[in-house]
N, C-alpha and C positions, 0 to 999 in steps of 0.2 A: 096735888102739890107734891113735888119731889124735892128732897134735900140735896143741895149742892152749895157748899159754903162759898159765898162771894168774897173775893179778896180784892182789896184796894190796890190798883196798879199805879195810878197817878192821882194825887190829891190836887187835881187841877183847879177845882172851884170855878169851872167855866159856866157862863150864863146859859149857853146851849151847846153842849158837846155833841157833835153830829158826824155822820159819815165816816165811821172807822173803816180803814182799809189795811189789811195785812200785806206788807211787801215781802214776798218770799225771799227774794235775792238778798235783801238787807236784813231779814229776820227782825223787822221793825213794824210798829203800828203807827199809822198816820191817821189824823182826824182833824176836824175844824172846831173852833169856837165861833159860832155865828156872830153874836153881838160883840165879842171881844176882837173880832177881825184878825184871827190868827189861824195859820196852818201849823199843826203840831206833829211831833215825831217822838216816839218812845222806843227804846231798845233796852233789853235787860242789862247789857254790858255798858251802855252809854248814858242811860237816863233819859230825861225829857228836855227837849228844846222846842222853840217855836219861831215862826217867821210872821211878821206883820203883813197884812194885806190892806189895800186902800178901800176896799168895800167889804161887806159882809159875805164871806164864803159859806156856802151851804152844803155842797156835795163835791166830791173829788174822785178822780180816777188817774192812776199813773199813766204816763205816756209811754207806749211801747217803743223800745229802742232809744229812748232819750233819758238817760239817767239824770235824776234831779229835776225833771220836769213833770208837772201835774196839770191836769185839766180841772177847772172848777167852774161851777155855776154860782154867780154872785148876784149883784143887784140889777145891773143893766145888761147882762148877757153872760156868755161863756167865754172864759179867758184861760190862757196858759200861765202857769206860775213856774218860774225857774228859781230853784233854791240853791243858795250858795253859802259861803262862810259868814256873810252878814246876816243880821236878824230881820232884814226886809226882803220880801220876795220880789223878784222882777216880774212885772205883769205885762202881758201882751193880749190885746183884745182879739178874739177869734171870730165870735158870732154875736153881734148885738141882738137884743130882743125888743120887740114892740109890745109893751104891756098894755092890757086893757084899760088900766087906770094908774094913777100915781100911787106910791106907797107899796109897790109889789117887789118881790125878789124871788130868786130860785129857792127851792127847798130840797127835797130828796131826789137823788139821782145816782146812776151807776151805768156800767156798760153791760150789754148783752154778751152772750158767749162768743160772738164774732168780733167784739170790740167796738160796737156802735154805742155811742154815749146817749143816754136818755136822762131827762130831768124835767121836773115839774115846777110850776110857779104858783105863788100864793099871794094874797093880800096880807100884809103884816098885821093889820087890825083884824084879828080873828073874831072879835066880837061882832063885826059887821056881817059875818057869815055870807060873804059875797062869793057867788059861784063864778069867779073870774079866773080861776086857776086853769092852766093848760099844761098838758104833758107834751114835751117836745122830743124829737129825735134829731140829733146833730148829723147833718149831711154835709160833709166838707166844712164850709164856713157859713152854712145856712141852717137855721133852726126850723125844722118842719113840724108844724102843729099836728099832733096825732089824736089827742083826746082833749075835750074841754068840759065845761060844767063841773069843775072841781073846786072845792074850797081849800083843803089842805092836803095836797097829794103827798103820799108817803108809801112806805112798804114796798118799794119797787124791788123785784127779784125775778130771777129766771131759773127754771128747773134745770137739773143736771144735763138733760139732753137738749136744752135750749128751746124746747117746743111749747113751753107754757110760760106765760108772763103773769106776774102778780102785781097788783097795785092796791093800795088802801087809800082811804080818805079819813084822816084822824080827827076831823072836826067833830065836836060833840053832837052836832045835828045829823051826822052821817054814820061814822064808826063802822065802816064796811070794808071788807077785803074782797076784791074781784080776781078772778082768773080769766085768762084769755088764751086762745090758741095762738101760737106765735110761729110765723114763717121765718126760719133762720136765714133763708136765702135772700128774702126781700126786706126783712126787718119790719114785718107788718103784723100787728095784733088783730084778732077777729074773735067772734063768738064770745063776747063778754058775758060773764055769768057771776052770780054771787058765790063766792067761795066760803066766806064766814061772815055772819052778822055778829059784830062784837058788842052790840048794845047789851045783851044779857050777861056778858062775860066781864070780868074785872079788868079795867084799864082800857084806854083808847088805843087803837092800832097805830103804832109809830113806825120806826125803821125796822128792816127785816134782813134775814140771811137765809141761805139754803144749805142743808147738809147733804152728804153723799147719797142718802136714801131718798132725797126729794122732800124731806121734812122742811116745813116753812116755819122759821123762828121769827117771832115778832115781839117787839117791846110793848108791854101793857103799860102805857104812860098813865100816871096817877095811881097805879096799883102796886108799883114796885115789883113787877113780875116780868119774866120773859116766857112767852108761850110757844110751844111747838105744836103745829098742826100737821097731820098726815096729809099725803097728796089728795085724799078724798075729803078733806076738810074736817076731820075729827080732831078734837083737842086731845093731845097725847100726854103732855106734861106741862107743868108750870114751875119755873125756878125763881126763887126769891133773889132780889138784889137789895143792897143796903140802903137804897134811896127810893123815894116815891115816884120819881119821874125818869125812868130809863128812856133813852131816846132812840138808840140804834145799836145793833149788835153785828159782830163780824167774827168769823172763825179765823184763828191764827195759831201761832206757836209752831215749833218744828214739825209736829205731826198734824197740824191743823185741827187739834182736838181741844183747844181752849176757846171759849166764847168770850170775846171782849165786848164790854157794854159801856157806851158813853151815856152821860146823863145831863140833866138840866138843874141849875141852881136857881130856884125861884126867889123872888123877893119875900121879905117877911121873916118871921121867927123860924129858925132852922135848928132849934135845940134838939128836935127829935130826929133830924137827919143832917148832922154837921158835915157829912162827906158829900152832900149834894153837889153836882157838877164835876164829880170825879170820874175816873175810868176804872172799871172793875173787870175781874176775870172770873168766869164760872167754868166748871168741868161738866159739860153737858152729857157725857157718855156717848158721844158720837164724833164724827169728823166732818169738816167742811170741805169746800172746794176752793182751789186757787181763784182769787178775784181777777177777772179778765182785765187787761190793760186796754186803754184807748188806742185804737189803730188809726193814726193820722192819715 
């Protein structure tokens, strides 16, 4: 355990704050509240605002060359969101998805270093432990299934050189992180192997980020921690957050040396974690990489 004082950035109290993305040009953090059906933005000089979405958004990526437009995986597919002065996002369907069964939605997702969008699906009833989740790659307006047999796909990330892809399954029955060889020319993962078995470690593996040295940072959901693993899978450090259920992290700030962490606000007594559902900032002692935008 290493000390790094977590600071509250936004007392958002979101049900599930997810998919933080630092927008360098705007010097602003974007993220979603899945059950609250909002896309959120925070900038130090401007504060917090949000746009409503018609479905639950789970993962986002900025659209390259299209200011104010974002790509998002929601319930019935991948859509574009156009943000304006109003508090309602304009939605355009890009790629519908055929789920294996009812009650599913998208979960974790992001772009590879070349701007291809990847996102996984899950059954919202996690208690069913149904292996119906699929990891998709967006090809134009088509969702190409690339991996299946997943319960709760999470932790998607790409190494600095773009040649390693990481993926986790955060379901209590799995709690594993895998690494893949990744062909940046074709967008194809191969040679799947166990990177980290999280069952002996504190927290379930949730959302992730990569630093400039290839360190893999992943939220330890239920443990109130963010872990850093070296490229060879060794646990290097763990930083404390002020809540039990950190959801996903992202590097941001002017020097990309702040680690922003979104979180979940569970039902029940929150007297021991009143800030649950907020967005926090940590000083991790390293820098991140610019988040790739989606290349339409």
